[in-house]
C-alpha positions in Angstrom: 75.9 53.3 84.2 78.0 56.6 83.4 76.6 59.5 81.5 77.8 60.2 78.4 79.4 63.7 80.0 80.8 61.7 82.7 82.1 59.1 80.6 83.8 61.6 78.4 85.6 63.0 81.2 86.5 59.8 82.6 88.3 58.9 79.0 89.8 62.7 79.1 91.3 62.1 82.6 92.7 58.6 81.3 94.6 60.3 78.5 96.1 62.5 80.8 98.9 60.9 81.9 101.2 61.5 85.1 104.4 62.8 84.0 106.9 60.9 86.7 110.4 62.0 84.9 111.5 63.3 82.0 110.3 61.4 79.2 108.1 58.7 81.7 104.6 58.9 82.2 102.4 56.8 83.6 98.7 56.0 82.9 95.4 54.1 84.2 93.2 51.7 82.3 89.5 51.3 82.1 87.6 48.3 82.1 87.2 46.6 78.4 84.8 43.9 77.2 87.5 41.5 77.3 90.0 40.9 80.7 92.6 42.7 79.1 93.4 46.7 78.5 91.6 47.6 75.2 94.4 48.0 72.2 93.1 51.9 71.3 93.4 53.3 75.1 97.2 52.0 75.2 97.6 53.2 71.8 96.3 56.7 72.3 98.2 57.0 76.0 101.6 56.2 74.2 100.9 59.2 71.3 99.9 61.1 74.4 103.4 60.3 75.9 105.3 61.1 72.8 103.5 64.3 71.5 104.3 65.8 75.2 107.6 65.8 74.2 107.2 67.4 70.7 106.6 71.1 70.5 102.9 72.0 69.9 103.5 73.4 66.6 104.4 69.8 65.1 101.2 67.9 64.8 101.3 64.4 64.6 101.4 62.9 61.0 101.5 59.0 61.3 102.4 56.4 63.9 103.3 52.8 63.5 102.7 50.2 66.4 102.6 46.8 67.9 101.0 45.0 70.7 103.5 43.0 72.2 101.5 41.3 75.1 98.1 41.6 76.5 97.8 44.5 79.2 96.7 44.4 82.9 93.6 46.7 83.5 94.5 46.7 87.0 97.8 47.7 86.7 99.3 51.0 85.5 101.1 51.3 82.5 104.5 53.3 82.1 105.2 55.1 78.7 109.0 55.7 78.1 109.6 58.1 75.3 113.0 57.9 73.4 113.7 61.1 71.4 114.8 59.4 68.2 115.1 62.8 66.2 114.4 66.5 65.9 114.8 67.6 62.3 114.1 70.8 60.8 110.6 69.6 59.6 110.0 66.5 61.2 110.4 65.3 64.5 110.2 61.3 65.8 109.5 59.1 69.1 109.8 56.2 70.0 107.8 54.7 73.3 107.7 51.3 74.9 104.5 50.8 77.1 105.3 48.4 80.3 103.8 46.7 82.8 105.1 44.0 85.4 108.5 45.0 83.9 108.0 43.6 80.7 107.1 45.3 77.3 103.2 45.6 76.2 103.2 47.8 73.4 106.0 49.4 71.2 105.0 53.0 69.1 107.0 55.1 66.5 105.2 58.0 65.8 106.2 61.3 63.5 105.3 64.9 63.7 106.0 67.5 61.2 105.6 71.7 60.9 102.8 72.5 58.7 103.9 72.6 55.0 101.7 73.8 51.6 102.1 71.1 49.3 100.7 69.0 46.6 97.1 68.2 47.2 95.0 65.3 46.5 92.5 62.3 48.2 90.3 59.9 47.5 86.9 60.9 47.0 84.7 60.8 49.9 82.1 57.4 49.9 78.0 57.4 50.0 76.7 57.6 53.6 73.7 58.3 55.2 73.4 61.1 57.5 74.5 59.9 61.1 71.7 61.5 62.9 69.2 59.1 61.2 71.1 56.2 62.4 70.7 54.8 65.7 72.9 55.4 68.6 74.3 52.4 70.5 72.2 52.4 73.4 69.2 52.0 70.8 70.9 49.8 68.7 72.7 47.1 70.8 69.4 45.7 72.8 68.3 44.3 69.3 71.1 41.9 69.6 71.0 41.1 73.4 69.6 37.2 72.0 73.0 37.0 70.2 75.1 37.3 73.2 75.5 34.1 75.5 76.1 36.5 78.6 73.2 39.0 78.9 75.4 41.7 80.7 77.5 41.9 77.7 75.1 44.5 76.2 75.4 46.7 79.1 79.1 46.5 78.9 79.1 47.4 75.5 77.1 50.6 76.1 79.1 51.4 78.8 82.6 50.9 77.2 81.4 53.2 74.1 79.6 55.9 76.6 82.1 58.7 75.7 81.9 58.0 72.1 78.7 58.3 69.8 79.6 55.7 67.4 76.8 55.0 65.0 76.8 51.9 62.4 75.7 52.2 59.0 74.4 48.8 58.5 74.1 45.9 60.9 77.3 44.8 63.1 78.8 41.5 62.7 77.1 40.4 65.5 73.5 41.4 64.0 74.0 38.9 60.5 76.0 36.1 62.4 75.9 33.0 60.2 75.4 35.4 56.8 78.4 36.3 55.1 78.6 39.9 53.5 80.9 41.9 51.7 83.9 42.7 53.7 83.0 46.0 54.1 81.9 48.2 57.6 81.1 52.0 57.8 80.4 53.8 61.1 80.2 57.4 62.0 81.8 58.6 65.7 82.5 61.6 67.4 82.7 62.3 71.0 79.8 62.7 73.3 80.8 66.3 74.3 83.1 68.7 73.1 86.6 68.8 73.1 89.4 71.4 73.9 91.0 73.5 70.9 94.2 71.1 71.3 95.3 69.1 67.7 97.0 66.3 69.7 93.7 65.5 71.8 91.6 64.9 69.0 94.5 63.1 67.2 94.6 60.6 70.0 91.1 60.3 70.6 90.7 59.6 66.9 93.4 56.7 67.8 91.5 55.4 70.6 88.1 55.0 68.8 89.8 53.6 65.5 90.8 50.5 67.4 87.2 49.5 68.3 85.6 48.6 64.9 88.6 48.0 62.1 88.5 44.1 62.3 84.6 44.4 61.8 85.1 43.6 58.1 87.4 40.6 58.6 84.5 39.3 60.4 81.6 40.0 57.7 83.3 38.3 55.0 82.9 35.0 57.0 79.7 35.9 59.0 81.2 35.7 62.2 79.6 37.9 65.2 82.7 38.6 67.0 84.5 38.2 70.1 81.4 39.1 72.6 79.2 36.3 70.5 82.3 33.9 71.0 82.5 32.4 67.3 85.9 34.1 66.9 88.9 34.8 69.3 91.4 37.4 68.7 93.5 40.4 69.5 95.1 43.4 67.5 98.6 43.0 66.4 99.9 45.8 64.9 98.2 49.6 64.1 99.5 52.2 61.4 97.8 55.8 60.9 98.5 58.3 58.8 96.8 61.9 59.8 96.6 63.6 56.4 94.3 66.9 57.5 93.2 68.6 60.4 89.5 67.4 61.8 87.8 67.3 65.2 86.8 64.3 66.8 84.1 66.1 68.6 82.5 66.3 64.8 81.1 63.7 62.7 83.3 61.4 61.4 82.6 58.6 58.6 85.2 55.7 59.4 84.9 53.5 56.0 86.6 50.2 56.5 87.4 47.1 54.5 89.1 44.0 54.3 91.4 43.1 51.6 92.5 39.7 53.0 92.6 37.1 56.1 94.7 34.1 56.0 97.2 31.9 58.5 94.8 33.0 61.3 95.2 36.8 60.7 92.7 39.5 59.0 93.9 42.5 57.6 91.4 45.7 58.2 92.3 49.0 56.2 90.0 52.1 56.8 89.8 55.9 55.6 88.4 58.4 57.9 86.9 61.5 56.6 85.2 64.5 57.7 81.6 65.3 57.4 82.6 67.9 54.7 84.3 65.5 52.9 87.8 65.9 53.7 90.2 62.7 54.0 91.4 63.2 57.4 93.1 59.8 58.2 94.3 56.6 56.6 94.1 53.3 59.0 95.4 50.0 58.4 95.4 47.1 61.1 96.1 43.4 61.3 94.7 41.4 64.0 94.8 37.5 65.2 91.4 36.4 64.1 91.1 32.4 65.0 88.0 29.8 65.4 87.8 28.1 68.3 88.9 24.5 68.4 85.5 22.6 69.4 85.9 20.2 72.2 
């Protein structure tokens, strides 16, 4: 099992795309819990590709994306960037991720020069000090009996080794069969310091944002999740708005809730705050959430 520093270096290497032609980049994948490319990875890599065609003084302020097909973790992903617009204040990019000749992911991202303007934000909700909460390596073995495959615990710990992610309350697989309020909180930061590159911090937060956002959908119905096997699903779309500067190597509170589930889909929405209470990011995602058919 990789150590945290090694895992973070591996993740940084994953986000360091190879440029193979002007506005065309190539990335690789890492193993995931399910046999497909982790959605947060492809979203983060696509944002890296877009950001490398934008001046450094224009940070990302939003992204909107769709997951089109399951990615193959054994094949490279080619990211093609379309320079939609370069305005005086805003820059827009469109990115298509392709595998085996077919698009698997589509992203539109907007970047903006720094400006002064009106200021207000929603207040940060209460949450315990992250240092008082158990790490993934401490928490996950407690729920080993919830998984039909005993290797899931080690694979979950391995998949999250680059990121210190701590649940405020029990995760969905910790309260299977007990419906709860459709709300979940986690604290997260990378397991190590990052370079002072704003694009890197935004892309790292994008990567992590896909890990737990649909948890609140599962909580509302007492479902444990994909690893337990009482639901099947996948991300459909993902949108983020980056309001204020932040560092992904410092504690961030991911406050998540689900306002709706219907038609085999569940919606998650969230706000990400810095530890000192600044609203840094808003996230919304819809995913397929289906109960497996019996027989």
